[in-house]
PQR file with spaces between the fields and no chain letter, atoms N, CA, C, O and H, PARSE charges and radii, in Angstrom:
ATOM       1  N    MET     1       2.554  -89.402   48.540 -0.4000 1.5000
ATOM       2  CA   MET     1       3.291  -88.320   47.927 -0.0000 2.0000
ATOM       3  C    MET     1       3.710  -88.733   46.510  0.5500 1.7000
ATOM       4  O    MET     1       4.024  -89.896   46.256 -0.5500 1.4000
ATOM       5  N    PHE     2       3.706  -87.777   45.615 -0.4000 1.5000
ATOM       6  CA   PHE     2       4.048  -88.043   44.228 -0.0000 2.0000
ATOM       7  C    PHE     2       5.560  -88.089   44.053  0.5500 1.7000
ATOM       8  O    PHE     2       6.306  -87.349   44.695 -0.5500 1.4000
ATOM       9  H    PHE     2       3.451  -86.833   45.821  0.4000 1.0000
ATOM      10  N    LYS     3       5.980  -88.963   43.181 -0.4000 1.5000
ATOM      11  CA   LYS     3       7.396  -89.011   42.810 -0.0000 2.0000
ATOM      12  C    LYS     3       7.531  -88.362   41.439  0.5500 1.7000
ATOM      13  O    LYS     3       6.809  -88.700   40.500 -0.5500 1.4000
ATOM      14  H    LYS     3       5.375  -89.564   42.659  0.4000 1.0000
ATOM      15  N    ILE     4       8.459  -87.434   41.343 -0.4000 1.5000
ATOM      16  CA   ILE     4       8.735  -86.762   40.086 -0.0000 2.0000
ATOM      17  C    ILE     4      10.149  -87.141   39.676  0.5500 1.7000
ATOM      18  O    ILE     4      11.065  -87.131   40.498 -0.5500 1.4000
ATOM      19  H    ILE     4       9.045  -87.159   42.106  0.4000 1.0000
ATOM      20  N    PHE     5      10.326  -87.479   38.392 -0.4000 1.5000
ATOM      21  CA   PHE     5      11.606  -87.961   37.895 -0.0000 2.0000
ATOM      22  C    PHE     5      12.213  -87.004   36.877  0.5500 1.7000
ATOM      23  O    PHE     5      11.510  -86.405   36.064 -0.5500 1.4000
ATOM      24  H    PHE     5       9.582  -87.488   37.724  0.4000 1.0000
ATOM      25  N    ILE     6      13.525  -86.877   36.941 -0.4000 1.5000
ATOM      26  CA   ILE     6      14.315  -86.227   35.894 -0.0000 2.0000
ATOM      27  C    ILE     6      14.933  -87.360   35.086  0.5500 1.7000
ATOM      28  O    ILE     6      15.550  -88.269   35.640 -0.5500 1.4000
ATOM      29  H    ILE     6      14.096  -87.364   37.602  0.4000 1.0000
ATOM      30  N    ILE     7      14.763  -87.295   33.796 -0.4000 1.5000
ATOM      31  CA   ILE     7      15.259  -88.368   32.931 -0.0000 2.0000
ATOM      32  C    ILE     7      16.521  -87.899   32.227  0.5500 1.7000
ATOM      33  O    ILE     7      16.535  -86.854   31.575 -0.5500 1.4000
ATOM      34  H    ILE     7      14.261  -86.557   33.345  0.4000 1.0000
ATOM      35  N    THR     8      17.573  -88.682   32.367 -0.4000 1.5000
ATOM      36  CA   THR     8      18.825  -88.433   31.675 -0.0000 2.0000
ATOM      37  C    THR     8      18.900  -89.405   30.511  0.5500 1.7000
ATOM      38  O    THR     8      18.708  -90.609   30.682 -0.5500 1.4000
ATOM      39  H    THR     8      17.562  -89.530   32.896  0.4000 1.0000
ATOM      40  N    LEU     9      19.178  -88.880   29.330 -0.4000 1.5000
ATOM      41  CA   LEU     9      19.263  -89.712   28.129 -0.0000 2.0000
ATOM      42  C    LEU     9      20.695  -89.753   27.621  0.5500 1.7000
ATOM      43  O    LEU     9      21.429  -88.768   27.699 -0.5500 1.4000
ATOM      44  H    LEU     9      19.333  -87.902   29.190  0.4000 1.0000
ATOM      45  N    TRP    10      21.071  -90.900   27.104 -0.4000 1.5000
ATOM      46  CA   TRP    10      22.321  -91.045   26.377 -0.0000 2.0000
ATOM      47  C    TRP    10      21.938  -91.280   24.932  0.5500 1.7000
ATOM      48  O    TRP    10      21.235  -92.237   24.607 -0.5500 1.4000
ATOM      49  H    TRP    10      20.474  -91.700   27.041  0.4000 1.0000
ATOM      50  N    LEU    11      22.418  -90.377   24.052 -0.4000 1.5000
ATOM      51  CA   LEU    11      22.083  -90.425   22.638 -0.0000 2.0000
ATOM      52  C    LEU    11      23.342  -90.601   21.813  0.5500 1.7000
ATOM      53  O    LEU    11      24.377  -90.004   22.110 -0.5500 1.4000
ATOM      54  H    LEU    11      22.989  -89.599   24.316  0.4000 1.0000
ATOM      55  N    GLU    12      23.253  -91.426   20.773 -0.4000 1.5000
ATOM      56  CA   GLU    12      24.386  -91.636   19.877 -0.0000 2.0000
ATOM      57  C    GLU    12      24.128  -90.885   18.585  0.5500 1.7000
ATOM      58  O    GLU    12      23.034  -90.945   18.025 -0.5500 1.4000
ATOM      59  H    GLU    12      22.413  -91.911   20.532  0.4000 1.0000
ATOM      60  N    TYR    13      25.156  -90.170   18.115 -0.4000 1.5000
ATOM      61  CA   TYR    13      25.069  -89.436   16.859 -0.0000 2.0000
ATOM      62  C    TYR    13      26.446  -89.447   16.214  0.5500 1.7000
ATOM      63  O    TYR    13      27.419  -88.959   16.790 -0.5500 1.4000
ATOM      64  H    TYR    13      26.045  -90.122   18.570  0.4000 1.0000
ATOM      65  N    GLU    14      26.515  -90.003   15.023 -0.4000 1.5000
ATOM      66  CA   GLU    14      27.761  -90.097   14.255 -0.0000 2.0000
ATOM      67  C    GLU    14      28.894  -90.703   15.074  0.5500 1.7000
ATOM      68  O    GLU    14      30.019  -90.203   15.042 -0.5500 1.4000
ATOM      69  H    GLU    14      25.725  -90.399   14.555  0.4000 1.0000
ATOM      70  N    GLY    15      28.610  -91.758   15.794 -0.4000 1.5000
ATOM      71  CA   GLY    15      29.631  -92.479   16.540 -0.0000 2.0000
ATOM      72  C    GLY    15      30.025  -91.857   17.865  0.5500 1.7000
ATOM      73  O    GLY    15      30.923  -92.365   18.536 -0.5500 1.4000
ATOM      74  H    GLY    15      27.697  -92.163   15.819  0.4000 1.0000
ATOM      75  N    ARG    16      29.385  -90.785   18.255 -0.4000 1.5000
ATOM      76  CA   ARG    16      29.681  -90.137   19.537 -0.0000 2.0000
ATOM      77  C    ARG    16      28.478  -90.243   20.453  0.5500 1.7000
ATOM      78  O    ARG    16      27.334  -90.291   20.002 -0.5500 1.4000
ATOM      79  H    ARG    16      28.655  -90.372   17.710  0.4000 1.0000
ATOM      80  N    LEU    17      28.755  -90.278   21.746 -0.4000 1.5000
ATOM      81  CA   LEU    17      27.712  -90.413   22.749 -0.0000 2.0000
ATOM      82  C    LEU    17      27.495  -89.071   23.442  0.5500 1.7000
ATOM      83  O    LEU    17      28.442  -88.451   23.926 -0.5500 1.4000
ATOM      84  H    LEU    17      29.685  -90.239   22.113  0.4000 1.0000
ATOM      85  N    TYR    18      26.246  -88.634   23.485 -0.4000 1.5000
ATOM      86  CA   TYR    18      25.883  -87.369   24.113 -0.0000 2.0000
ATOM      87  C    TYR    18      24.909  -87.638   25.252  0.5500 1.7000
ATOM      88  O    TYR    18      24.131  -88.591   25.200 -0.5500 1.4000
ATOM      89  H    TYR    18      25.477  -89.138   23.091  0.4000 1.0000
ATOM      90  N    MET    19      24.955  -86.797   26.280 -0.4000 1.5000
ATOM      91  CA   MET    19      24.008  -86.890   27.396 -0.0000 2.0000
ATOM      92  C    MET    19      23.092  -85.682   27.343  0.5500 1.7000
ATOM      93  O    MET    19      23.513  -84.579   26.995 -0.5500 1.4000
ATOM      94  H    MET    19      25.587  -86.023   26.322  0.4000 1.0000
ATOM      95  N    LYS    20      21.818  -85.910   27.697 -0.4000 1.5000
ATOM      96  CA   LYS    20      20.830  -84.837   27.645 -0.0000 2.0000
ATOM      97  C    LYS    20      19.776  -85.084   28.713  0.5500 1.7000
ATOM      98  O    LYS    20      19.403  -86.227   28.976 -0.5500 1.4000
ATOM      99  H    LYS    20      21.477  -86.807   27.979  0.4000 1.0000
ATOM     100  N    TYR    21      19.299  -84.009   29.325 -0.4000 1.5000
ATOM     101  CA   TYR    21      18.174  -84.122   30.246 -0.0000 2.0000
ATOM     102  C    TYR    21      16.897  -83.969   29.444  0.5500 1.7000
ATOM     103  O    TYR    21      16.754  -83.024   28.668 -0.5500 1.4000
ATOM     104  H    TYR    21      19.602  -83.080   29.112  0.4000 1.0000
ATOM     105  N    ALA    22      15.976  -84.891   29.627 -0.4000 1.5000
ATOM     106  CA   ALA    22      14.704  -84.847   28.910 -0.0000 2.0000
ATOM     107  C    ALA    22      13.705  -84.030   29.705  0.5500 1.7000
ATOM     108  O    ALA    22      13.545  -84.222   30.910 -0.5500 1.4000
ATOM     109  H    ALA    22      16.092  -85.659   30.258  0.4000 1.0000
ATOM     110  N    LEU    23      13.041  -83.126   29.024 -0.4000 1.5000
ATOM     111  CA   LEU    23      12.009  -82.309   29.649 -0.0000 2.0000
ATOM     112  C    LEU    23      10.695  -82.570   28.935  0.5500 1.7000
ATOM     113  O    LEU    23      10.717  -82.869   27.741 -0.5500 1.4000
ATOM     114  H    LEU    23      13.170  -82.971   28.045  0.4000 1.0000
ATOM     115  N    PRO    24       9.592  -82.476   29.577 -0.5600 1.5000
ATOM     116  CA   PRO    24       9.337  -82.036   30.940  0.2800 2.0000
ATOM     117  C    PRO    24       9.630  -83.149   31.943  0.5500 1.7000
ATOM     118  O    PRO    24       9.910  -84.286   31.565 -0.5500 1.4000
ATOM     119  N    LEU    25       9.561  -82.803   33.221 -0.4000 1.5000
ATOM     120  CA   LEU    25       9.723  -83.793   34.279 -0.0000 2.0000
ATOM     121  C    LEU    25       8.617  -84.836   34.153  0.5500 1.7000
ATOM     122  O    LEU    25       7.525  -84.531   33.674 -0.5500 1.4000
ATOM     123  H    LEU    25       9.333  -81.879   33.528  0.4000 1.0000
ATOM     124  N    GLN    26       8.898  -86.059   34.581 -0.4000 1.5000
ATOM     125  CA   GLN    26       7.950  -87.157   34.417 -0.0000 2.0000
ATOM     126  C    GLN    26       7.441  -87.647   35.761  0.5500 1.7000
ATOM     127  O    GLN    26       8.172  -87.644   36.752 -0.5500 1.4000
ATOM     128  H    GLN    26       9.785  -86.306   34.971  0.4000 1.0000
ATOM     129  N    ALA    27       6.185  -88.066   35.789 -0.4000 1.5000
ATOM     130  CA   ALA    27       5.596  -88.626   37.000 -0.0000 2.0000
ATOM     131  C    ALA    27       5.819  -90.128   37.074  0.5500 1.7000
ATOM     132  O    ALA    27       5.727  -90.717   38.151 -0.5500 1.4000
ATOM     133  H    ALA    27       5.591  -88.068   34.984  0.4000 1.0000
ATOM     134  N    LYS    28       6.112  -90.752   35.936 -0.4000 1.5000
ATOM     135  CA   LYS    28       6.355  -92.189   35.904 -0.0000 2.0000
ATOM     136  C    LYS    28       7.648  -92.460   35.150  0.5500 1.7000
ATOM     137  O    LYS    28       8.039  -91.709   34.256 -0.5500 1.4000
ATOM     138  H    LYS    28       6.187  -90.273   35.062  0.4000 1.0000
ATOM     139  N    CYS    29       8.292  -93.539   35.529 -0.4000 1.5000
ATOM     140  CA   CYS    29       9.493  -93.969   34.822 -0.0000 2.0000
ATOM     141  C    CYS    29       9.424  -95.486   34.704  0.5500 1.7000
ATOM     142  O    CYS    29       9.667  -96.208   35.671 -0.5500 1.4000
ATOM     143  H    CYS    29       7.974  -94.148   36.256  0.4000 1.0000
ATOM     144  N    ASN    30       9.095  -95.954   33.519 -0.4000 1.5000
ATOM     145  CA   ASN    30       8.958  -97.388   33.293 -0.0000 2.0000
ATOM     146  C    ASN    30       9.258  -97.704   31.830  0.5500 1.7000
ATOM     147  O    ASN    30       9.773  -96.849   31.109 -0.5500 1.4000
ATOM     148  H    ASN    30       8.898  -95.367   32.733  0.4000 1.0000
ATOM     149  N    PHE    31       8.947  -98.905   31.391 -0.4000 1.5000
ATOM     150  CA   PHE    31       9.263  -99.298   30.025 -0.0000 2.0000
ATOM     151  C    PHE    31       8.462  -98.493   29.002  0.5500 1.7000
ATOM     152  O    PHE    31       8.911  -98.318   27.870 -0.5500 1.4000
ATOM     153  H    PHE    31       8.529  -99.599   31.977  0.4000 1.0000
ATOM     154  N    ILE    32       7.290  -98.004   29.384 -0.4000 1.5000
ATOM     155  CA   ILE    32       6.496  -97.185   28.467 -0.0000 2.0000
ATOM     156  C    ILE    32       7.187  -95.847   28.233  0.5500 1.7000
ATOM     157  O    ILE    32       7.161  -95.322   27.120 -0.5500 1.4000
ATOM     158  H    ILE    32       6.925  -98.146   30.304  0.4000 1.0000
ATOM     159  N    THR    33       7.798  -95.298   29.261 -0.4000 1.5000
ATOM     160  CA   THR    33       8.569  -94.061   29.116 -0.0000 2.0000
ATOM     161  C    THR    33       9.716  -94.275   28.142  0.5500 1.7000
ATOM     162  O    THR    33       9.948  -93.450   27.259 -0.5500 1.4000
ATOM     163  H    THR    33       7.820  -95.724   30.166  0.4000 1.0000
ATOM     164  N    TRP    34      10.434  -95.381   28.301 -0.4000 1.5000
ATOM     165  CA   TRP    34      11.546  -95.717   27.400 -0.0000 2.0000
ATOM     166  C    TRP    34      11.038  -95.901   25.978  0.5500 1.7000
ATOM     167  O    TRP    34      11.678  -95.438   25.034 -0.5500 1.4000
ATOM     168  H    TRP    34      10.246  -96.051   29.018  0.4000 1.0000
ATOM     169  N    TRP    35       9.905  -96.566   25.808 -0.4000 1.5000
ATOM     170  CA   TRP    35       9.342  -96.787   24.480 -0.0000 2.0000
ATOM     171  C    TRP    35       8.978  -95.455   23.828  0.5500 1.7000
ATOM     172  O    TRP    35       9.229  -95.258   22.639 -0.5500 1.4000
ATOM     173  H    TRP    35       9.386  -96.942   26.575  0.4000 1.0000
ATOM     174  N    ASN    36       8.385  -94.534   24.602 -0.4000 1.5000
ATOM     175  CA   ASN    36       8.021  -93.216   24.066 -0.0000 2.0000
ATOM     176  C    ASN    36       9.259  -92.425   23.641  0.5500 1.7000
ATOM     177  O    ASN    36       9.233  -91.732   22.625 -0.5500 1.4000
ATOM     178  H    ASN    36       8.182  -94.694   25.568  0.4000 1.0000
ATOM     179  N    ILE    37      10.326  -92.525   24.406 -0.4000 1.5000
ATOM     180  CA   ILE    37      11.568  -91.831   24.043 -0.0000 2.0000
ATOM     181  C    ILE    37      12.142  -92.407   22.755  0.5500 1.7000
ATOM     182  O    ILE    37      12.571  -91.654   21.880 -0.5500 1.4000
ATOM     183  H    ILE    37      10.347  -93.089   25.232  0.4000 1.0000
ATOM     184  N    GLN    38      12.155  -93.713   22.628 -0.4000 1.5000
ATOM     185  CA   GLN    38      12.643  -94.316   21.389 -0.0000 2.0000
ATOM     186  C    GLN    38      11.774  -93.903   20.207  0.5500 1.7000
ATOM     187  O    GLN    38      12.287  -93.689   19.108 -0.5500 1.4000
ATOM     188  H    GLN    38      11.807  -94.325   23.339  0.4000 1.0000
ATOM     189  N    GLU    39      10.491  -93.793   20.415 -0.4000 1.5000
ATOM     190  CA   GLU    39       9.568  -93.362   19.361 -0.0000 2.0000
ATOM     191  C    GLU    39       9.860  -91.920   18.928  0.5500 1.7000
ATOM     192  O    GLU    39       9.801  -91.605   17.739 -0.5500 1.4000
ATOM     193  H    GLU    39      10.074  -93.967   21.307  0.4000 1.0000
ATOM     194  N    GLN    40      10.175  -91.047   19.889 -0.4000 1.5000
ATOM     195  CA   GLN    40      10.487  -89.656   19.571 -0.0000 2.0000
ATOM     196  C    GLN    40      11.729  -89.535   18.701  0.5500 1.7000
ATOM     197  O    GLN    40      11.787  -88.668   17.829 -0.5500 1.4000
ATOM     198  H    GLN    40      10.223  -91.303   20.855  0.4000 1.0000
ATOM     199  N    PHE    41      12.725  -90.391   18.925 -0.4000 1.5000
ATOM     200  CA   PHE    41      13.983  -90.311   18.198 -0.0000 2.0000
ATOM     201  C    PHE    41      14.037  -91.248   16.992  0.5500 1.7000
ATOM     202  O    PHE    41      15.076  -91.335   16.337 -0.5500 1.4000
ATOM     203  H    PHE    41      12.677  -91.095   19.634  0.4000 1.0000
ATOM     204  N    SER    42      12.952  -91.947   16.685 -0.4000 1.5000
ATOM     205  CA   SER    42      12.978  -92.931   15.598 -0.0000 2.0000
ATOM     206  C    SER    42      13.180  -92.297   14.222  0.5500 1.7000
ATOM     207  O    SER    42      13.740  -92.934   13.330 -0.5500 1.4000
ATOM     208  H    SER    42      12.109  -91.877   17.217  0.4000 1.0000
ATOM     209  N    LYS    43      12.738  -91.060   14.036 -0.4000 1.5000
ATOM     210  CA   LYS    43      12.854  -90.408   12.731 -0.0000 2.0000
ATOM     211  C    LYS    43      13.915  -89.313   12.726  0.5500 1.7000
ATOM     212  O    LYS    43      13.866  -88.396   11.905 -0.5500 1.4000
ATOM     213  H    LYS    43      12.283  -90.542   14.761  0.4000 1.0000
ATOM     214  N    THR    44      14.861  -89.412   13.634 -0.4000 1.5000
ATOM     215  CA   THR    44      15.954  -88.444   13.709 -0.0000 2.0000
ATOM     216  C    THR    44      17.277  -89.188   13.518  0.5500 1.7000
ATOM     217  O    THR    44      17.311  -90.416   13.598 -0.5500 1.4000
ATOM     218  H    THR    44      14.901  -90.156   14.300  0.4000 1.0000
ATOM     219  N    PRO    45      18.348  -88.468   13.272 -0.5600 1.5000
ATOM     220  CA   PRO    45      19.653  -89.139   13.144  0.2800 2.0000
ATOM     221  C    PRO    45      20.223  -89.602   14.488  0.5500 1.7000
ATOM     222  O    PRO    45      21.248  -90.282   14.523 -0.5500 1.4000
ATOM     223  N    TYR    46      19.567  -89.241   15.586 -0.4000 1.5000
ATOM     224  CA   TYR    46      20.018  -89.649   16.912 -0.0000 2.0000
ATOM     225  C    TYR    46      19.436  -91.016   17.255  0.5500 1.7000
ATOM     226  O    TYR    46      18.324  -91.356   16.851 -0.5500 1.4000
ATOM     227  H    TYR    46      18.734  -88.689   15.557  0.4000 1.0000
ATOM     228  N    HIS    47      20.214  -91.790   18.009 -0.4000 1.5000
ATOM     229  CA   HIS    47      19.764  -93.102   18.470 -0.0000 2.0000
ATOM     230  C    HIS    47      19.782  -93.103   19.997  0.5500 1.7000
ATOM     231  O    HIS    47      20.829  -92.886   20.607 -0.5500 1.4000
ATOM     232  H    HIS    47      21.117  -91.514   18.337  0.4000 1.0000
ATOM     233  N    ALA    48      18.629  -93.345   20.611 -0.4000 1.5000
ATOM     234  CA   ALA    48      18.560  -93.398   22.073 -0.0000 2.0000
ATOM     235  C    ALA    48      19.222  -94.686   22.554  0.5500 1.7000
ATOM     236  O    ALA    48      18.764  -95.781   22.228 -0.5500 1.4000
ATOM     237  H    ALA    48      17.779  -93.521   20.115  0.4000 1.0000
ATOM     238  N    VAL    49      20.292  -94.558   23.325 -0.4000 1.5000
ATOM     239  CA   VAL    49      21.063  -95.709   23.785 -0.0000 2.0000
ATOM     240  C    VAL    49      20.632  -96.142   25.185  0.5500 1.7000
ATOM     241  O    VAL    49      20.493  -97.335   25.453 -0.5500 1.4000
ATOM     242  H    VAL    49      20.664  -93.669   23.590  0.4000 1.0000
ATOM     243  N    ALA    50      20.422  -95.172   26.074 -0.4000 1.5000
ATOM     244  CA   ALA    50      20.090  -95.511   27.460 -0.0000 2.0000
ATOM     245  C    ALA    50      19.302  -94.381   28.098  0.5500 1.7000
ATOM     246  O    ALA    50      19.295  -93.244   27.624 -0.5500 1.4000
ATOM     247  H    ALA    50      20.536  -94.203   25.855  0.4000 1.0000
ATOM     248  N    MET    51      18.637  -94.737   29.194 -0.4000 1.5000
ATOM     249  CA   MET    51      17.842  -93.783   29.945 -0.0000 2.0000
ATOM     250  C    MET    51      18.052  -94.054   31.430  0.5500 1.7000
ATOM     251  O    MET    51      18.132  -95.205   31.858 -0.5500 1.4000
ATOM     252  H    MET    51      18.642  -95.660   29.578  0.4000 1.0000
ATOM     253  N    LYS    52      18.140  -92.978   32.211 -0.4000 1.5000
ATOM     254  CA   LYS    52      18.254  -93.119   33.657 -0.0000 2.0000
ATOM     255  C    LYS    52      17.222  -92.199   34.303  0.5500 1.7000
ATOM     256  O    LYS    52      17.112  -91.029   33.938 -0.5500 1.4000
ATOM     257  H    LYS    52      18.076  -92.042   31.863  0.4000 1.0000
ATOM     258  N    CYS    53      16.477  -92.725   35.249 -0.4000 1.5000
ATOM     259  CA   CYS    53      15.483  -91.936   35.970 -0.0000 2.0000
ATOM     260  C    CYS    53      15.996  -91.642   37.370  0.5500 1.7000
ATOM     261  O    CYS    53      16.403  -92.546   38.099 -0.5500 1.4000
ATOM     262  H    CYS    53      16.567  -93.676   35.545  0.4000 1.0000
ATOM     263  N    THR    54      15.971  -90.372   37.734 -0.4000 1.5000
ATOM     264  CA   THR    54      16.425  -89.946   39.056 -0.0000 2.0000
ATOM     265  C    THR    54      15.317  -89.132   39.699  0.5500 1.7000
ATOM     266  O    THR    54      14.776  -88.211   39.088 -0.5500 1.4000
ATOM     267  H    THR    54      15.641  -89.637   37.142  0.4000 1.0000
ATOM     268  N    ARG    55      14.983  -89.477   40.934 -0.4000 1.5000
ATOM     269  CA   ARG    55      13.983  -88.678   41.635 -0.0000 2.0000
ATOM     270  C    ARG    55      14.527  -87.271   41.849  0.5500 1.7000
ATOM     271  O    ARG    55      15.726  -87.087   42.054 -0.5500 1.4000
ATOM     272  H    ARG    55      15.423  -90.226   41.430  0.4000 1.0000
ATOM     273  N    VAL    56      13.655  -86.296   41.802 -0.4000 1.5000
ATOM     274  CA   VAL    56      14.065  -84.899   41.930 -0.0000 2.0000
ATOM     275  C    VAL    56      14.827  -84.674   43.223  0.5500 1.7000
ATOM     276  O    VAL    56      15.812  -83.936   43.233 -0.5500 1.4000
ATOM     277  H    VAL    56      12.680  -86.445   41.635  0.4000 1.0000
ATOM     278  N    LYS    57      14.398  -85.289   44.312 -0.4000 1.5000
ATOM     279  CA   LYS    57      15.071  -85.055   45.595 -0.0000 2.0000
ATOM     280  C    LYS    57      16.467  -85.679   45.650  0.5500 1.7000
ATOM     281  O    LYS    57      17.274  -85.287   46.493 -0.5500 1.4000
ATOM     282  H    LYS    57      13.598  -85.889   44.305  0.4000 1.0000
ATOM     283  N    ASP    58      16.771  -86.641   44.770 -0.4000 1.5000
ATOM     284  CA   ASP    58      18.086  -87.277   44.726 -0.0000 2.0000
ATOM     285  C    ASP    58      18.985  -86.719   43.622  0.5500 1.7000
ATOM     286  O    ASP    58      20.131  -87.146   43.486 -0.5500 1.4000
ATOM     287  H    ASP    58      16.116  -86.959   44.085  0.4000 1.0000
ATOM     288  N    PHE    59      18.482  -85.780   42.842 -0.4000 1.5000
ATOM     289  CA   PHE    59      19.176  -85.304   41.649 -0.0000 2.0000
ATOM     290  C    PHE    59      20.314  -84.347   41.996  0.5500 1.7000
ATOM     291  O    PHE    59      20.179  -83.466   42.845 -0.5500 1.4000
ATOM     292  H    PHE    59      17.551  -85.433   42.953  0.4000 1.0000
ATOM     293  N    ARG    60      21.434  -84.549   41.313 -0.4000 1.5000
ATOM     294  CA   ARG    60      22.566  -83.623   41.363 -0.0000 2.0000
ATOM     295  C    ARG    60      22.946  -83.315   39.928  0.5500 1.7000
ATOM     296  O    ARG    60      23.081  -84.221   39.105 -0.5500 1.4000
ATOM     297  H    ARG    60      21.544  -85.265   40.623  0.4000 1.0000
ATOM     298  N    ILE    61      23.114  -82.057   39.634 -0.4000 1.5000
ATOM     299  CA   ILE    61      23.380  -81.656   38.252 -0.0000 2.0000
ATOM     300  C    ILE    61      24.775  -82.080   37.827  0.5500 1.7000
ATOM     301  O    ILE    61      25.727  -81.983   38.600 -0.5500 1.4000
ATOM     302  H    ILE    61      23.004  -81.321   40.302  0.4000 1.0000
ATOM     303  N    ASP    62      24.886  -82.549   36.594 -0.4000 1.5000
ATOM     304  CA   ASP    62      26.165  -82.942   36.018 -0.0000 2.0000
ATOM     305  C    ASP    62      26.603  -81.808   35.095  0.5500 1.7000
ATOM     306  O    ASP    62      26.055  -81.643   34.005 -0.5500 1.4000
ATOM     307  H    ASP    62      24.112  -82.628   35.966  0.4000 1.0000
ATOM     308  N    LYS    63      27.576  -81.042   35.525 -0.4000 1.5000
ATOM     309  CA   LYS    63      27.987  -79.856   34.772 -0.0000 2.0000
ATOM     310  C    LYS    63      28.585  -80.203   33.414  0.5500 1.7000
ATOM     311  O    LYS    63      28.619  -79.351   32.527 -0.5500 1.4000
ATOM     312  H    LYS    63      28.021  -81.176   36.410  0.4000 1.0000
ATOM     313  N    ARG    64      29.056  -81.432   33.231 -0.4000 1.5000
ATOM     314  CA   ARG    64      29.607  -81.820   31.932 -0.0000 2.0000
ATOM     315  C    ARG    64      28.548  -81.764   30.839  0.5500 1.7000
ATOM     316  O    ARG    64      28.859  -81.491   29.679 -0.5500 1.4000
ATOM     317  H    ARG    64      29.028  -82.125   33.952  0.4000 1.0000
ATOM     318  N    ILE    65      27.301  -82.024   31.210 -0.4000 1.5000
ATOM     319  CA   ILE    65      26.229  -81.997   30.222 -0.0000 2.0000
ATOM     320  C    ILE    65      26.038  -80.582   29.692  0.5500 1.7000
ATOM     321  O    ILE    65      25.793  -80.394   28.500 -0.5500 1.4000
ATOM     322  H    ILE    65      27.049  -82.247   32.152  0.4000 1.0000
ATOM     323  N    TYR    66      26.148  -79.592   30.562 -0.4000 1.5000
ATOM     324  CA   TYR    66      25.971  -78.218   30.132 -0.0000 2.0000
ATOM     325  C    TYR    66      27.159  -77.669   29.364  0.5500 1.7000
ATOM     326  O    TYR    66      27.024  -76.675   28.652 -0.5500 1.4000
ATOM     327  H    TYR    66      26.346  -79.744   31.530  0.4000 1.0000
ATOM     328  N    ARG    67      28.320  -78.296   29.493 -0.4000 1.5000
ATOM     329  CA   ARG    67      29.487  -77.883   28.707 -0.0000 2.0000
ATOM     330  C    ARG    67      29.534  -78.625   27.388  0.5500 1.7000
ATOM     331  O    ARG    67      30.467  -78.439   26.606 -0.5500 1.4000
ATOM     332  H    ARG    67      28.430  -79.104   30.071  0.4000 1.0000
ATOM     333  N    SER    68      28.527  -79.476   27.122 -0.4000 1.5000
ATOM     334  CA   SER    68      28.411  -80.230   25.861 -0.0000 2.0000
ATOM     335  C    SER    68      29.604  -81.139   25.612  0.5500 1.7000
ATOM     336  O    SER    68      30.057  -81.261   24.474 -0.5500 1.4000
ATOM     337  H    SER    68      27.769  -79.628   27.756  0.4000 1.0000
ATOM     338  N    GLU    69      30.117  -81.774   26.649 -0.4000 1.5000
ATOM     339  CA   GLU    69      31.193  -82.720   26.464 -0.0000 2.0000
ATOM     340  C    GLU    69      30.645  -83.972   25.806  0.5500 1.7000
ATOM     341  O    GLU    69      29.504  -84.363   26.050 -0.5500 1.4000
ATOM     342  H    GLU    69      29.749  -81.674   27.573  0.4000 1.0000
ATOM     343  N    THR    70      31.449  -84.588   24.985 -0.4000 1.5000
ATOM     344  CA   THR    70      31.055  -85.831   24.336 -0.0000 2.0000
ATOM     345  C    THR    70      31.872  -86.967   24.912  0.5500 1.7000
ATOM     346  O    THR    70      32.936  -86.761   25.496 -0.5500 1.4000
ATOM     347  H    THR    70      32.376  -84.271   24.786  0.4000 1.0000
ATOM     348  N    TYR    71      31.356  -88.164   24.738 -0.4000 1.5000
ATOM     349  CA   TYR    71      32.019  -89.355   25.242 -0.0000 2.0000
ATOM     350  C    TYR    71      32.246  -90.308   24.089  0.5500 1.7000
ATOM     351  O    TYR    71      31.392  -90.444   23.212 -0.5500 1.4000
ATOM     352  H    TYR    71      30.492  -88.332   24.264  0.4000 1.0000
ATOM     353  N    LYS    72      33.378  -90.960   24.085 -0.4000 1.5000
ATOM     354  CA   LYS    72      33.653  -91.966   23.054 -0.0000 2.0000
ATOM     355  C    LYS    72      33.684  -93.329   23.649  0.5500 1.7000
ATOM     356  O    LYS    72      33.901  -94.309   22.936 -0.5500 1.4000
ATOM     357  H    LYS    72      34.071  -90.849   24.797  0.4000 1.0000
């Protein structure tokens, strides 16, 4: 059976930490996935700080992300 992952990203922008779900869903979650994410944000003002992979069947939505709360 295939494992599908939802990737949660922590991004830093102007000293604040933001959380975001990365789309599309991923079939693999490894260091290459992390490298590709860092490559995507390399030419933006955002800095990718961390990544978390959660299997779709284990995923629970974090409503704080949809309310755009920031973390310091």
